[in-house]
C-alpha positions as CSV (number, residue, x, y, z in Angstrom):
1,X,0.0,0.1,0.1
2,X,1.2,3.5,-0.7
3,X,1.8,6.0,1.7
4,X,0.0,8.9,1.9
5,X,2.7,11.3,0.7
6,X,3.3,8.9,-2.3
7,X,-0.5,8.9,-3.2
8,X,-0.3,12.8,-2.9
9,X,2.6,13.0,-5.2
10,X,0.8,10.6,-7.9
11,X,-2.0,12.5,-7.7
12,X,-0.1,16.0,-8.3
13,X,1.8,14.1,-11.3
14,X,-1.5,13.1,-12.9
15,X,-3.0,16.4,-12.5
16,X,0.0,18.1,-14.0
17,X,0.1,15.7,-17.1
18,X,-3.5,16.1,-17.5
19,X,-3.3,20.1,-17.5
20,X,-0.5,19.9,-19.6
21,X,-2.2,17.6,-22.1
22,X,-5.2,19.8,-21.9
23,X,-3.1,22.9,-22.5
24,X,-1.0,21.3,-25.1
25,X,-4.2,20.2,-27.1
26,X,-6.1,23.4,-27.3
27,X,-9.4,23.0,-29.6
28,X,-9.5,25.1,-32.6
29,X,-13.0,27.0,-32.9
30,X,-14.7,29.3,-35.3
31,X,-17.3,32.0,-34.3
32,X,-20.6,31.2,-36.1
33,X,-21.8,34.5,-35.1
34,X,-20.7,37.9,-33.9
35,X,-20.1,37.2,-30.2
36,X,-19.1,39.2,-27.0
37,X,-16.1,37.8,-25.0
38,X,-16.9,38.1,-21.0
39,X,-14.1,38.1,-18.4
40,X,-16.3,35.4,-16.4
41,X,-18.7,32.6,-17.7
42,X,-21.8,34.9,-16.4
43,X,-23.9,37.4,-18.6
44,X,-23.2,39.9,-16.0
45,X,-19.4,40.0,-15.9
46,X,-17.2,42.5,-17.7
47,X,-17.0,42.6,-21.5
48,X,-13.5,41.9,-22.5
49,X,-13.9,42.3,-26.2
50,X,-16.1,41.9,-29.2
51,X,-15.4,39.2,-32.0
52,X,-17.0,39.2,-35.6
53,X,-18.7,36.1,-37.1
54,X,-15.9,33.9,-38.8
55,X,-13.1,34.9,-36.0
56,X,-10.6,31.9,-35.4
57,X,-9.4,30.9,-31.8
58,X,-8.9,28.1,-29.5
59,X,-11.1,26.6,-26.8
60,X,-9.4,26.4,-23.6
61,X,-11.8,25.4,-21.0
62,X,-15.8,24.8,-20.8
63,X,-18.1,25.4,-18.0
64,X,-21.7,24.6,-18.5
65,X,-22.9,26.2,-21.7
66,X,-20.0,28.5,-21.7
67,X,-16.5,28.0,-23.3
68,X,-13.3,30.0,-22.8
69,X,-11.5,30.9,-26.0
70,X,-8.1,32.9,-27.0
71,X,-8.4,34.5,-30.2
72,X,-5.4,36.7,-31.1
73,X,-4.4,38.3,-27.9
74,X,-7.8,38.2,-26.2
75,X,-9.2,35.6,-23.9
76,X,-12.4,35.4,-22.5
77,X,-16.0,33.5,-22.3
78,X,-18.8,33.1,-24.4
79,X,-21.8,31.0,-25.2
80,X,-20.7,27.5,-26.8
81,X,-23.9,28.0,-29.2
82,X,-21.9,30.6,-30.9
83,X,-18.9,28.5,-31.6
84,X,-18.2,25.7,-34.0
85,X,-15.6,23.3,-32.7
86,X,-13.1,21.4,-34.6
87,X,-10.7,22.8,-37.2
88,X,-10.0,26.8,-37.5
89,X,-11.7,28.7,-40.2
90,X,-10.7,27.6,-43.7
91,X,-9.0,24.4,-42.8
92,X,-11.8,22.1,-43.7
93,X,-10.9,19.4,-40.9
94,X,-13.8,20.0,-38.6
95,X,-14.2,16.5,-37.1
96,X,-10.4,15.7,-36.7
97,X,-10.0,16.1,-33.0
98,X,-11.5,14.2,-30.2
99,X,-12.8,17.5,-28.4
100,X,-14.4,18.7,-31.3
101,X,-16.2,15.3,-31.9
102,X,-17.3,15.3,-28.3
103,X,-18.3,18.8,-27.8
104,X,-20.2,19.8,-30.7
105,X,-18.9,19.0,-34.2
106,X,-21.5,20.8,-36.5
107,X,-22.7,19.0,-39.7
108,X,-24.4,21.3,-42.3
109,X,-28.0,21.3,-41.2
110,X,-31.0,23.8,-42.3
111,X,-31.7,24.8,-38.7
112,X,-30.0,27.4,-36.2
113,X,-29.5,27.2,-32.7
114,X,-29.9,29.9,-30.2
115,X,-29.1,29.1,-26.4
116,X,-30.2,25.6,-27.1
117,X,-33.5,26.4,-29.2
118,X,-33.6,25.1,-32.4
119,X,-35.4,27.2,-35.0
120,X,-36.0,27.6,-38.8
121,X,-33.5,29.7,-41.1
122,X,-34.4,31.7,-44.0
123,X,-34.0,28.9,-46.2
124,X,-36.4,26.8,-44.5
125,X,-39.0,29.6,-44.7
126,X,-38.5,30.0,-48.3
127,X,-39.3,26.1,-48.8
128,X,-42.2,26.0,-46.4
129,X,-45.1,24.6,-48.3
130,X,-48.7,24.3,-46.7
131,X,-49.9,21.0,-45.6
132,X,-53.7,20.7,-44.9
133,X,-53.1,17.1,-43.2
134,X,-50.6,18.8,-40.5
135,X,-53.2,21.6,-40.0
136,X,-56.0,19.1,-39.5
137,X,-53.7,17.1,-36.9
138,X,-52.8,20.4,-35.2
139,X,-56.6,21.3,-34.9
140,X,-57.1,17.7,-33.3
141,X,-55.2,18.7,-30.2
142,X,-57.5,21.6,-29.4
143,X,-59.6,21.4,-26.3
144,X,-63.0,23.3,-25.8
145,X,-63.3,26.0,-23.4
146,X,-65.4,23.6,-21.3
147,X,-62.5,20.7,-21.6
148,X,-60.2,23.3,-20.5
149,X,-62.2,24.7,-17.4
150,X,-62.8,20.9,-16.5
151,X,-59.3,20.1,-16.4
152,X,-58.2,23.0,-14.8
153,X,-60.9,22.6,-12.0
154,X,-59.7,19.1,-11.3
155,X,-56.2,20.6,-10.9
156,X,-57.5,23.0,-8.4
157,X,-57.2,26.1,-10.7
158,X,-59.9,28.5,-11.3
159,X,-60.7,31.7,-13.1
160,X,-59.4,35.1,-12.1
161,X,-60.2,38.3,-13.5
162,X,-57.4,40.9,-13.8
163,X,-58.6,44.5,-14.5
164,X,-56.3,46.8,-17.0
165,X,-54.3,49.5,-15.0
166,X,-55.8,53.1,-15.2
167,X,-53.7,55.3,-17.6
168,X,-53.9,58.2,-15.5
169,X,-52.1,56.3,-12.5
170,X,-48.8,56.1,-14.1
171,X,-48.4,52.3,-13.3
172,X,-48.0,51.4,-16.8
173,X,-45.9,48.4,-18.1
């Protein structure tokens, strides 16, 4: 059995190796949209810089939905949704690294993502076609006023009337 000092030494050596490997293998990234770099991974932290769409950099760390990047002489945090992991802009090798494959390689798809919400892009809207069957299906999900009231009552909910604010009181939203 290893002594406490030897175990601590082994843990320290492993941490240093891990940190060295992480630093040695900074992941190339490309910004997919104009982004603000912040000093900490919080929306209320100080703004370090603003980078245009297409800027290249390196991912240094991740924390939740945030990624720390270095681009040129600036380093800061931004939402990972704004970043394409993999090869730097123009190199064409987006899936080459393990980190890029694990944390968000992007295939060319026809949707955009904003803070985890997938939506339609301009091209999708141009290609949209009316589908009467889908409209009928949507209509089949509608509840009558009586059904809604019954369901709400069963859950202990009731109707409440809220009057509009008086404009003269100055308490307008």
